[in-house]
PAFIZA-800721 format. One record per residue (C-alpha): x, y, z negated; residue in three letters. Coordinates in steps of 0.02 Angstrom, whole numbers, plus 50000, padded with zeros to 5 digits. Each point is the difference from the previous one (the first is absolute). Layout:
// residues N
PT      xx      yy      zz    aa
PT       X       Y       Z   ALA
...
// end
This chain:
// residues 725
PT      xx      yy      zz    aa
PT   52950   46181   50349   MET
PT   50050   49827   50091   THR
PT   49866   49998   50123   PRO
PT   49977   49838   50115   SER
PT   50062   50016   50161   PRO
PT   49869   50024   50140   LEU
PT   50010   49950   50153   ASP
PT   50024   50109   50146   ALA
PT   49840   49930   50080   ALA
PT   49900   50023   49837   THR
PT   50059   50171   49973   ARG
PT   49947   50046   50173   ALA
PT   49831   49919   49980   ARG
PT   49977   50088   49852   SER
PT   50035   50190   50049   SER
PT   50028   50020   50210   ALA
PT   49835   50019   50096   PRO
PT   49951   49909   50137   ALA
PT   50022   50044   50173   ALA
PT   49854   50121   50062   PRO
PT   49975   49880   50134   ASP
PT   49999   49837   49892   ALA
PT   49850   49890   50069   PRO
PT   49865   49961   49872   VAL
PT   49937   49837   49976   ARG
PT   49807   49977   50003   ARG
PT   49907   49928   49883   PRO
PT   49974   49818   50058   ASN
PT   50141   49965   50102   ASP
PT   50022   49814   49998   GLY
PT   49865   49961   49901   VAL
PT   49877   49881   50080   PRO
PT   49825   50041   50033   ALA
PT   49927   49863   49903   GLU
PT   50077   50071   49848   ALA
PT   49930   50173   50036   LEU
PT   49833   49945   49985   ALA
PT   50025   49926   49836   THR
PT   50024   50160   49915   LEU
PT   49890   50045   49829   PRO
PT   49842   50037   50090   GLY
PT   49839   50104   49931   PRO
PT   49874   49924   49890   LEU
PT   49838   49961   50061   PRO
PT   49893   50165   50022   GLN
PT   49855   49934   49905   ALA
PT   50107   49960   49835   VAL
PT   50075   50183   50033   VAL
PT   49827   50078   50029   ASP
PT   49929   49916   49840   ALA
PT   50147   50078   49892   ALA
PT   49977   50171   50073   ASP
PT   49896   50127   49899   PRO
PT   49957   50109   50141   ASP
PT   49938   49850   50104   VAL
PT   49846   49897   49940   HIS
PT   49962   49842   50058   PRO
PT   49838   50046   50072   GLY
PT   50055   50149   50091   ARG
PT   50097   49941   50151   ALA
PT   49898   50078   50119   GLU
PT   50037   50169   49924   ASP
PT   50182   49938   49991   LEU
PT   50021   49965   50205   ALA
PT   49927   50182   50021   HIS
PT   50117   50106   49892   GLY
PT   49919   49994   49834   GLY
PT   50056   50011   49838   ARG
PT   49892   49849   49918   GLY
PT   49896   50040   49835   ASP
PT   50138   49996   49889   GLY
PT   49939   49855   49901   CYS
PT   50121   49927   49861   PRO
PT   50055   49833   50060   VAL
PT   49969   49840   49892   ALA
PT   50140   49944   49889   GLU
PT   49985   49840   50080   GLU
PT   50041   50073   50195   ASP
PT   50134   50106   49928   ARG
PT   50086   49862   49917   LEU
PT   49971   49871   50160   ALA
PT   50088   50143   50102   PHE
PT   50150   50018   49891   TRP
PT   50026   49800   49984   ALA
PT   50022   50001   50189   ALA
PT   50106   50166   50001   ALA
PT   50111   49882   49891   GLY
PT   49986   49848   50108   ARG
PT   50084   50092   50120   ARG
PT   50164   49973   49916   LEU
PT   50115   49854   49974   THR
PT   49976   49922   49835   TRP
PT   50098   49856   49930   ASP
PT   49853   49971   49872   ARG
PT   49833   50058   50074   GLU
PT   49891   50110   49870   PHE
PT   49819   49944   49933   THR
PT   49972   50165   49907   ARG
PT   49994   50144   50076   VAL
PT   49991   50146   49867   SER
PT   49976   49975   49823   THR
PT   50043   50127   49855   GLY
PT   49943   50091   49837   THR
PT   49927   50161   49989   PRO
PT   50091   50165   49933   ALA
PT   50010   49988   49808   ASP
PT   49986   50188   49927   PRO
PT   50039   49947   49834   ALA
PT   50162   49923   50036   ALA
PT   50053   50117   50125   GLU
PT   50007   49881   50148   ARG
PT   49948   50008   50172   GLY
PT   49910   49855   50092   PRO
PT   50097   49848   50021   ALA
PT   50000   49977   50185   LEU
PT   50030   49834   50086   ARG
PT   49987   49948   50183   TRP
PT   50037   49818   50065   TYR
PT   50067   49950   49852   GLU
PT   50018   49820   49985   ASP
PT   50079   50001   50193   GLY
PT   50184   50017   50018   ARG
PT   50096   50073   50156   LEU
PT   50163   50072   50055   ASN
PT   49980   50187   50070   VAL
PT   50154   50003   50094   ALA
PT   49951   49840   50081   VAL
PT   49836   50074   50046   ASN
PT   50086   50147   50063   CYS
PT   50133   49913   50098   VAL
PT   50040   49797   50008   ASP
PT   49807   49967   50061   ARG
PT   50020   50111   50157   HIS
PT   50176   49910   50037   VAL
PT   49923   49826   49949   ALA
PT   49852   50037   50126   ALA
PT   50121   50042   50148   GLY
PT   50010   50187   49987   ARG
PT   50181   50013   49940   GLY
PT   50060   50095   50159   GLU
PT   49850   50110   49967   LYS
PT   50074   50189   49966   VAL
PT   49966   50040   49817   ALA
PT   50089   50159   49964   LEU
PT   50070   50122   50123   TYR
PT   50109   50112   49897   PHE
PT   50067   50168   50043   GLU
PT   50115   50086   49907   GLY
PT   50021   50181   49997   GLU
PT   50179   50003   50077   PRO
PT   49928   49921   50151   GLY
PT   50035   49817   49961   ASP
PT   49860   49861   50036   ARG
PT   49968   49837   49962   GLU
PT   49852   49865   50066   ALA
PT   49979   49872   49850   VAL
PT   49907   49852   50044   THR
PT   49904   49889   49859   TYR
PT   50133   49879   50010   ALA
PT   50132   50127   49977   ASP
PT   49916   50057   49855   LEU
PT   49968   49821   49924   GLN
PT   50190   49976   50013   ARG
PT   50045   50168   49907   ARG
PT   49856   49979   49874   VAL
PT   50057   49820   49968   ALA
PT   50170   50078   49977   GLN
PT   49950   50137   49878   ALA
PT   49915   49879   49895   ALA
PT   50148   49895   49982   HIS
PT   50098   50157   49949   GLY
PT   49863   50043   49884   LEU
PT   50014   49840   49916   GLU
PT   50199   50004   49996   ASP
PT   49976   50157   49889   LEU
PT   49904   49915   49885   GLY
PT   49836   50064   50054   ILE
PT   49838   49889   49986   GLY
PT   49796   50014   49980   PRO
PT   49968   50133   49885   GLY
PT   50150   50102   50023   ASP
PT   49989   50184   50057   ARG
PT   50112   50075   50130   VAL
PT   49994   50179   50051   VAL
PT   50045   50047   50169   VAL
PT   50046   50185   50038   TYR
PT   50011   49991   50202   LEU
PT   49954   50097   50130   PRO
PT   49898   49923   50147   VAL
PT   50111   49848   50064   LEU
PT   49976   49830   50059   VAL
PT   50088   49951   49826   GLU
PT   49857   50099   49907   THR
PT   49888   49880   50064   ILE
PT   50093   49841   49993   VAL
PT   50054   50022   49801   ILE
PT   49803   50023   49976   ALA
PT   49961   49836   50072   LEU
PT   50155   49919   49924   ALA
PT   49920   50058   49829   CYS
PT   49835   49936   50057   ALA
PT   50080   49827   50052   ARG
PT   50079   49952   49845   ILE
PT   49873   50101   49878   GLY
PT   50093   50133   49946   ALA
PT   49896   50182   49973   VAL
PT   50050   50135   50104   HIS
PT   50001   50188   49989   SER
PT   50054   50113   50132   LEU
PT   50049   50175   49996   VAL
PT   50011   50125   50114   PHE
PT   50176   50032   50043   GLY
PT   49982   50176   49975   GLY
PT   49960   50012   49811   PHE
PT   50117   50075   49901   SER
PT   50097   49895   49867   ALA
PT   49880   50025   49849   ASP
PT   49838   49954   50119   ALA
PT   50117   49827   50030   LEU
PT   50060   49991   49839   ARG
PT   49824   49985   49910   PHE
PT   49944   49883   50132   ARG
PT   50136   49888   49931   VAL
PT   49979   50004   49821   GLU
PT   49814   49984   50012   ASP
PT   50006   49858   50100   THR
PT   50132   49915   49907   GLY
PT   50100   49958   50165   ALA
PT   50130   49886   50017   LYS
PT   50063   50042   50170   LEU
PT   50001   50173   50111   LEU
PT   50037   49993   50181   VAL
PT   50051   50151   50083   THR
PT   50110   50078   50151   THR
PT   50163   50076   50005   ASP
PT   49926   50165   50092   GLY
PT   49852   50054   50086   GLN
PT   49980   50083   50173   HIS
PT   49882   50155   49983   ARG
PT   49989   50125   50138   ARG
PT   50165   49964   50077   GLY
PT   50111   49982   49839   GLN
PT   50048   49858   49900   VAL
PT   49927   50040   49805   VAL
PT   50086   49900   49881   PRO
PT   49879   49911   49879   VAL
PT   50106   49890   49895   LYS
PT   50035   50126   49876   GLU
PT   49816   49999   49973   ASN
PT   49995   49828   49980   ALA
PT   50146   49996   49867   ASP
PT   49932   50136   49906   ALA
PT   49828   49912   49988   ALA
PT   50067   49855   49917   VAL
PT   50137   50081   49908   ALA
PT   49888   50008   49837   GLY
PT   49930   49851   49897   ASP
PT   49916   49877   50122   ASN
PT   49991   49811   50059   ALA
PT   50105   50033   50155   ILE
PT   50112   49856   50041   GLU
PT   50054   50029   50175   HIS
PT   49984   50156   50149   VAL
PT   49984   49937   50170   LEU
PT   50056   50103   50121   VAL
PT   49954   50008   50194   ILE
PT   50144   50066   50105   ALA
PT   49872   50108   50087   ARG
PT   50115   50148   50040   CYS
PT   50180   49900   50017   GLY
PT   50064   50083   49822   LEU
PT   50091   49852   49948   THR
PT   50177   50051   50009   GLY
PT   50080   50026   49826   ALA
PT   49956   50175   49913   GLY
PT   49855   50020   50125   GLU
PT   49871   49949   49869   ILE
PT   50001   49994   49807   PRO
PT   50010   49795   49954   TRP
PT   50005   49913   49848   THR
PT   50077   49843   50007   GLU
PT   49903   49837   49964   GLY
PT   49833   50084   49985   ARG
PT   50007   50067   50181   ASP
PT   49983   49891   50136   LEU
PT   50000   50003   50209   TRP
PT   49841   49953   50092   TRP
PT   50093   49917   50119   HIS
PT   50117   49898   49884   ASP
PT   49845   49945   49890   VAL
PT   49867   49987   50136   VAL
PT   50056   49967   50174   GLU
PT   50122   49847   49958   THR
PT   49860   49915   49926   LYS
PT   49905   49882   50103   PRO
PT   49856   50016   50123   THR
PT   49883   49893   49923   GLU
PT   49900   50003   49821   HIS
PT   49877   49873   49928   ALA
PT   49866   50129   49942   PRO
PT   49906   49957   49833   ALA
PT   49810   50032   49963   SER
PT   49931   50110   49866   PHE
PT   49847   50046   49912   ASP
PT   49870   50106   50108   ALA
PT   50023   50137   49837   GLU
PT   50181   49977   49993   HIS
PT   50069   50190   50019   PRO
PT   50069   50049   50180   LEU
PT   50043   50191   49941   PHE
PT   49998   50148   49916   VAL
PT   49940   50166   50082   MET
PT   50036   50155   49909   TYR
PT   49885   50151   50012   THR
PT   50011   50162   49931   SER
PT   49858   50056   49897   GLY
PT   49939   50166   49951   THR
PT   50094   49987   49840   THR
PT   50098   49888   49930   GLY
PT   50138   49888   50067   ARG
PT   49980   49917   50150   PRO
PT   49880   49829   49995   LYS
PT   50060   49837   50050   GLY
PT   49869   49923   50082   LEU
PT   50002   49804   50007   VAL
PT   49936   49913   50160   HIS
PT   49988   49806   50018   THR
PT   50034   49886   50129   SER
PT   49844   49907   50087   ALA
PT   49879   50137   49985   GLY
PT   50093   50150   50051   TYR
PT   50053   49887   50142   LEU
PT   49827   49954   50051   ALA
PT   49952   50166   49992   ALA
PT   50153   50087   50077   ALA
PT   49975   49862   50137   SER
PT   49811   50021   50047   TRP
PT   49986   50193   49986   THR
PT   50163   50032   50121   HIS
PT   49910   49863   50125   ASP
PT   49843   50083   49994   PHE
PT   50064   50190   50016   LEU
PT   50137   49988   50111   PHE
PT   50002   49819   50111   SER
PT   49947   50026   50167   HIS
PT   49811   49963   50005   PRO
PT   50022   49872   50122   ASP
PT   50082   49841   49927   PRO
PT   50066   49948   50151   ALA
PT   50102   50152   50027   ARG
PT   50058   50030   49813   ARG
PT   50171   49920   50054   HIS
PT   50029   50193   50106   GLU
PT   49985   50082   49829   ASP
PT   50166   50101   49933   VAL
PT   49940   50093   49830   HIS
PT   50084   50133   49933   TRP
PT   49992   50068   49813   CYS
PT   50107   50145   49987   THR
PT   49980   50006   49811   ALA
PT   50185   49957   49901   ASP
PT   49999   49834   49941   LEU
PT   49991   50032   49799   ALA
PT   49841   50073   50041   TRP
PT   49849   49878   49980   VAL
PT   49921   50053   50161   THR
PT   50156   49915   50078   ALA
PT   49984   49834   49881   HIS
PT   49827   49964   50057   THR
PT   50009   50074   50182   TYR
PT   50185   49969   50047   GLU
PT   50050   49858   49920   MET
PT   49888   49884   49928   TYR
PT   49841   50028   50089   GLY
PT   50067   50003   50181   PRO
PT   50143   49853   49961   LEU
PT   49865   49910   49930   SER
PT   49927   50002   50184   ASN
PT   50134   49969   50086   GLY
PT   49997   50170   50106   VAL
PT   50141   50114   50057   THR
PT   50024   50147   49924   GLN
PT   50118   50135   49988   VAL
PT   50117   50087   49862   ILE
PT   50088   50155   50010   TYR
PT   50125   50060   49884   GLU
PT   50009   50185   50036   GLY
PT   49918   50167   49969   VAL
PT   49860   50051   50146   PRO
PT   50091   50167   50055   ASN
PT   50195   49914   50012   ALA
PT   50076   50026   50109   PRO
PT   49853   50095   50093   HIS
PT   49809   50013   49952   PRO
PT   49963   49861   50144   GLY
PT   50075   49850   49919   ARG
PT   49844   49912   49955   HIS
PT   49927   50024   50183   PHE
PT   50162   49912   50060   GLU
PT   49995   49872   49864   VAL
PT   49799   49972   50065   ILE
PT   50052   49989   50180   ASP
PT   50148   49908   49990   ARG
PT   49909   49857   49898   TYR
PT   49832   50008   50073   ARG
PT   49924   50039   49841   VAL
PT   49814   49979   50008   THR
PT   49944   50043   49813   SER
PT   50080   50151   49922   TYR
PT   49958   50016   49808   TYR
PT   50071   50148   49917   THR
PT   49941   50150   49871   ALA
PT   49909   50136   50022   PRO
PT   50149   50109   49964   THR
PT   50100   49924   50123   LEU
PT   49867   50049   50125   ILE
PT   50000   50182   49947   ARG
PT   50188   50012   50017   SER
PT   50009   49916   50168   LEU
PT   49861   50139   50040   MET
PT   50126   50144   49941   GLY
PT   50137   49905   50090   TRP
PT   49910   50001   50160   HIS
PT   49874   50159   50008   PRO
PT   49969   49971   50184   ASP
PT   49972   49821   50000   GLY
PT   50101   49839   50016   ILE
PT   50134   50027   50141   PRO
PT   49948   49920   50162   ALA
PT   50151   49871   50012   GLU
PT   49931   49908   49857   HIS
PT   49861   49880   50070   SER
PT   49923   49927   49844   LEU
PT   49894   49875   50114   GLU
PT   50003   49861   49875   SER
PT   49928   50093   49879   ILE
PT   49813   49922   49958   ARG
PT   49976   50047   49842   LEU
PT   50059   50115   49861   ILE
PT   49977   49991   49788   GLY
PT   50029   50122   49872   THR
PT   50035   49955   49825   VAL
PT   50053   50123   49841   GLY
PT   49872   50130   49992   GLU
PT   49831   50046   50097   ALA
PT   50076   50056   50168   VAL
PT   49913   50178   50041   ASN
PT   49907   50013   50148   PRO
PT   50134   50098   50121   GLU
PT   50133   49865   49968   ALA
PT   49884   49863   50031   TRP
PT   49957   50072   50172   THR
PT   50163   50041   50032   TRP
PT   50052   49819   49988   ALA
PT   49873   49932   50084   ARG
PT   50019   50124   50168   THR
PT   50179   50022   49985   GLN
PT   50084   49839   49931   ILE
PT   49850   49886   50090   GLY
PT   50002   50122   50148   ARG
PT   50034   49850   50128   ALA
PT   49877   49889   49960   ALA
PT   49867   50151   49993   LEU
PT   50062   50037   50181   ALA
PT   49991   49820   50047   ARG
PT   49827   49965   49928   THR
PT   49913   50164   49960   GLY
PT   49990   49943   49817   GLU
PT   50105   50053   49855   PRO
PT   50086   49855   49907   VAL
PT   49919   49945   49840   PRO
PT   50064   50082   49842   MET
PT   49998   49914   49855   VAL
PT   50012   50121   49848   ASP
PT   50046   49874   49840   THR
PT   49952   50034   49835   TRP
PT   50098   49896   49861   TRP
PT   50124   50011   49867   GLN
PT   50160   49912   49936   SER
PT   49872   49916   49861   GLU
PT   49874   49940   50134   THR
PT   50150   49908   50095   GLY
PT   49896   50009   50148   SER
PT   49872   50103   50106   THR
PT   49837   50045   49944   VAL
PT   49917   50125   50092   LEU
PT   50027   50038   50201   SER
PT   49911   50017   50166   PRO
PT   50004   49827   50085   ARG
PT   50115   50015   50148   PRO
PT   49838   49927   50109   THR
PT   49892   50157   49951   ASP
PT   49924   50093   50138   ARG
PT   50001   50169   49904   THR
PT   50119   50073   49882   PHE
PT   50005   50140   49872   LYS
PT   50162   50117   49987   PRO
PT   50069   49953   49825   GLY
PT   49874   49882   49936   CYS
PT   50043   49851   49901   GLY
PT   49831   49916   50069   SER
PT   49961   49862   49914   ARG
PT   50059   49849   49886   PRO
PT   50079   49856   50088   LEU
PT   49912   49819   49989   PRO
PT   50024   49929   49849   GLY
PT   50026   50163   49879   VAL
PT   49858   50134   49943   GLU
PT   50021   50175   49923   VAL
PT   49873   50132   49937   ALA
PT   50008   50191   49997   VAL
PT   49941   50040   49814   VAL
PT   50003   50127   49851   ASP
PT   50073   49979   49813   ASP
PT   49858   49887   49953   ASP
PT   50008   49878   50156   GLY
PT   49848   50069   50086   ALA
PT   50009   50015   50179   PRO
PT   50011   50184   50064   VAL
PT   49899   50053   50140   PRO
PT   50082   50020   50183   ALA
PT   50114   50161   50027   GLN
PT   50009   50007   49823   THR
PT   50184   49964   49919   GLN
PT   50023   49867   49896   GLY
PT   50134   49862   49933   LYS
PT   50016   49856   50117   ILE
PT   50022   49826   49913   VAL
PT   50027   49816   50064   VAL
PT   49851   49911   49956   THR
PT   50074   49827   50056   ARG
PT   50181   49984   50031   THR
PT   50101   49893   50121   SER
PT   50132   49884   49965   PRO
PT   50142   50114   50020   SER
PT   49958   50120   49848   MET
PT   50145   50013   49899   ALA
PT   49982   49897   49841   ARG
PT   50091   50118   49857   THR
PT   50121   50118   49967   VAL
PT   50146   49932   49971   TRP
PT   50063   49990   49802   GLY
PT   49848   50101   49974   ASP
PT   49823   49909   50009   PRO
PT   49914   50143   49895   ALA
PT   50047   50127   50125   ARG
PT   49930   49890   50146   TYR
PT   49838   50022   49892   PHE
PT   50010   50173   49950   HIS
PT   50045   50055   50182   SER
PT   49872   49894   50105   TYR
PT   49863   49918   49900   TRP
PT   49959   50096   49832   GLU
PT   49872   50131   50097   ASP
PT   49886   49865   50056   TYR
PT   50047   49849   49905   ALA
PT   49815   49966   49978   GLU
PT   49969   49997   50171   GLN
PT   50177   49905   50053   GLY
PT   50045   50117   50128   TRP
PT   50159   50064   50058   PHE
PT   50050   50175   49984   LEU
PT   50089   50067   50147   ALA
PT   50021   50175   49934   GLY
PT   49966   50088   50163   ASP
PT   49843   50104   50035   GLY
PT   49881   49969   50148   ALA
PT   49824   50023   50063   LYS
PT   49892   49891   50113   THR
PT   49902   50090   50154   ASP
PT   49817   49963   50081   GLU
PT   50064   49826   50067   ASP
PT   50082   49940   49851   GLY
PT   50166   50035   50045   ASP
PT   50144   50048   49874   VAL
PT   50112   50158   50016   TRP
PT   50157   49986   49869   ILE
PT   50022   50165   49934   LEU
PT   50152   49986   49904   GLY
PT   50060   49963   49821   ARG
PT   49881   50035   49869   ILE
PT   50113   50111   49928   ASP
PT   50015   50113   50152   ASP
PT   49827   50057   49996   VAL
PT   49992   50184   49975   ILE
PT   49851   50079   49910   ASN
PT   49980   50186   50058   ILE
PT   49866   50089   49913   SER
PT   49892   49814   49983   GLY
PT   50046   49961   50184   HIS
PT   50079   49826   50015   ARG
PT   50120   50011   50144   LEU
PT   50120   49865   50082   SER
PT   50189   50064   49996   THR
PT   49994   49892   50186   ILE
PT   49844   50101   50057   GLU
PT   50102   50162   49986   ILE
PT   50146   49918   50056   GLU
PT   49912   49935   50166   SER
PT   49951   50175   50025   ALA
PT   50183   50083   49974   LEU
PT   50065   49872   50128   VAL
PT   49857   50020   50126   ALA
PT   50086   50176   50031   HIS
PT   50129   49977   50150   PRO
PT   50138   50078   49898   HIS
PT   49999   49892   49834   VAL
PT   50094   49828   50006   VAL
PT   49967   49945   49817   GLU
PT   49903   50065   49847   ALA
PT   49983   49952   49840   GLY
PT   49871   50067   49885   VAL
PT   50000   49990   49829   CYS
PT   49896   50081   49838   PRO
PT   50052   50132   49875   VAL
PT   49920   50079   49865   PRO
PT   49898   50142   50020   ASP
PT   49922   50099   49854   ALA
PT   49857   50054   50102   ARG
PT   49957   49843   50123   THR
PT   50070   49870   49899   GLY
PT   50117   49931   50132   HIS
PT   50071   50098   50131   ALA
PT   50058   49895   50163   ALA
PT   50189   50046   50049   VAL
PT   50055   49960   50181   ALA
PT   50172   49938   50036   PHE
PT   50024   50008   50178   VAL
PT   50152   49948   50134   VAL
PT   49975   50110   50142   PRO
PT   50039   49972   50192   GLY
PT   50166   50056   50077   ARG
PT   49890   50154   50072   GLU
PT   49953   50049   49824   TRP
PT   50187   49959   49907   ALA
PT   49998   50132   49854   PRO
PT   50139   50135   50027   GLY
PT   50164   50060   49927   PRO
PT   49991   50039   49823   GLU
PT   49978   50163   49943   GLY
PT   49946   50059   50162   ASP
PT   49835   50099   49966   GLU
PT   49920   49990   50172   ALA
PT   50018   49799   49990   ALA
PT   49941   50003   49819   ALA
PT   49833   50105   50070   ALA
PT   49978   49881   50138   LEU
PT   50018   49852   49890   THR
PT   49858   50085   49896   ALA
PT   49891   50018   50158   GLU
PT   50015   49832   50044   ARG
PT   49952   49935   49825   ALA
PT   49856   50100   50002   GLU
PT   49951   49938   50169   GLU
PT   49998   49818   49942   LEU
PT   49898   50048   49853   ARG
PT   49862   50066   50125   ARG
PT   50012   49852   50092   HIS
PT   49978   49881   49845   VAL
PT   49834   50119   49957   GLY
PT   49948   49973   50186   THR
PT   50031   49810   50004   VAL
PT   49934   49964   49839   ILE
PT   49931   50148   49909   GLY
PT   50049   50151   49899   PRO
PT   50011   49911   49845   VAL
PT   50142   49883   50059   ALA
PT   50092   50134   50050   LYS
PT   50193   49971   49924   PRO
PT   50035   50120   49872   ALA
PT   50173   50015   50061   GLU
PT   50098   49939   50149   VAL
PT   50169   49956   49987   VAL
PT   50114   49944   50149   PHE
PT   50144   49876   49960   VAL
PT   50089   49875   50088   PRO
PT   49930   49842   49955   ASP
PT   49887   49939   49876   VAL
PT   50037   49856   49883   PRO
PT   49941   49851   50065   LYS
PT   50018   49800   49931   THR
PT   50081   49875   50112   ARG
PT   49804   49951   50039   SER
PT   49961   50166   50065   GLY
PT   49908   50070   49854   LYS
PT   50021   50188   49954   ILE
PT   50055   50011   49820   MET
PT   49870   50133   49956   ARG
PT   50032   50011   49823   ARG
PT   50195   50033   50035   LEU
PT   49920   50159   50099   LEU
PT   49893   50049   49838   THR
PT   50151   49972   49901   GLN
PT   50099   50094   50082   LEU
PT   49888   50140   50006   HIS
PT   49958   50024   49838   THR
PT   50171   49957   49944   GLY
PT   49979   49869   49895   THR
PT   50105   49829   49983   ALA
PT   50008   49910   50148   LEU
PT   49947   49817   49989   GLY
PT   50060   49839   50092   ASP
PT   50094   50051   50147   THR
PT   50091   49837   50044   THR
PT   49880   49928   50117   SER
PT   50033   50162   50130   LEU
PT   50039   49968   50168   GLN
PT   50080   50192   50015   ASN
PT   50028   50030   49832   GLU
PT   50106   50144   50055   VAL
PT   49858   50110   50033   CYS
PT   49946   50016   49835   VAL
PT   50153   50120   49965   GLY
PT   49962   50086   50144   GLN
PT   49808   50035   49965   ILE
PT   50075   50064   49831   ALA
PT   50113   50133   50076   GLN
PT   49862   50036   50119   VAL
PT   49876   50047   49848   LEU
PT   50123   50077   49906   ALA
PT   50047   50123   50141   ASP
PT   49830   50053   50023   ARG
PT   49971   50189   49977   PRO
PT   49949   50036   49821   GLY
PT   50082   49850   49928   ARG
// end
């Protein structure tokens, strides 16, 4: 290997922490007041209400008094007028004249619907996320507060971001990347991760971000499936105080039959000396050579509204991961508007104060929508954080909130439950958290205990100040939908713990049976999206038949999208998500949701996390098995200790009784297994099918999308060590 020399200043920037008392630049330092006043604003309320299935135009008085409205479906012309107005919040090179067109699904051809939004318009996504804010005089507004796990920090303004994206766009073009070419990005949460994604958008390349902790096999599949010409990675990653080499994974992933021409390497950890990382001359190139030497101005091209923007891989219950294709204008319009609706300050005059933090890894769709494209299109300041939430200590997230005065904190229920376990006595008083005014959750339905803890702990300063808990937007959506479908409104007066509530304006859902008939209140059915938003995925990369069979086949006649989740409505018409359809447990004819049983378990003071799965039972059809992560007070005793084993059995029985009390005797788990962790995807979803497969000893399905793959072996060992095995 003969790597390019890296100057001392760059090496220091890539690996050394900032001084602990380094000043934090405020979001609007140097930004003229008149420029702040021109931030993208909310749509007229009448336009929003007309598209809201929860608000009938004739029920404004009920709405003002906290009513839900009558739930009448909106007229299609009102819905399209709403999405036309949302689309016009963007900057177009050629204005669209057609809002939505398409053709229905064709079962005979095994083809899903052709969805097209704003199809005769042309724009550039990167211009909408960066350039237009600089042109409006907001170049000195902070776009990104970056905090690395070692403590290094950087405030990146919109003008800084524009220069970096321009350099990366030139670098891509010099490597032969053009419109439609695919670029796979295998990086942690870095400024460069956002820069390369926006640079791809700027030149019309299609990006596919891959979680930096995924295995070489998972990366290889995505490289080969997309036919990518370029892989972007790092020399190493910071993880819990250690430098983890990842270049070897990148090399293994591109060693087979693929279209990769170059591997572009960011010197994150300073491993630039000879022999420090493997290197293939001619193929491997340093980011600082290819990108940081380029001009800081770049002329953007414009692209059709339906031009592909990115491919997002999501693991299915069976089979290989699906590469969902999201296109440019429709995705951006919905990402931009829903971010504004859910997270922006309700007073437009104060939106320049917002500091948004979505804690997701950038490779997850939540981060695409609410950490990259949505916030940046709205000119928002946000935090991006490289590390894990408990390194070097479990209060790291609260330090970050206080340092940057985060106003909206959007995270996964599984992280909230972890924070609860790490802080059983509450968040330490040294963290003020006074800036928080809104909390959001995503990934799975949040259990009521975690919901309440978040509002009263993370939101405690606002509660003490106003006497009112902060709003809690418990959002439900998917990689497939591209943006939020269900959520309470931030302006709601009342919230229901763990309830996805109701559709956002512009979309509609139903909870139905197998034949498509609505199910009664409090009856579990399947949630379908009956009218979709512009951000819906258009197809599965290279496999349109799979797109049809996975999402549209069951309700092709009605033209409904099958989300794959079970749900129920309550007497108010609000929707409660009950987990994946495959996770329903049928015990002696009683259909039980795994999430309901898990929520009961997590309500116990000595349970941090729980995953419940169905296993076959000759007598009842299914039995529920609970895999429980205990709190520190219930840590298992030493192996082979009979007294410890007896105590563990007593605690398992206590949890069974607890579930029976909370839900009913039929819901009692047949078995409680104490484990160090439960398998979760990067989105925080518990992989219950893996728990079933581990318990029954059947072949494991795809594990490449797990954030904690090591726990699979640990659970297998726990099961193998059980008495009687």
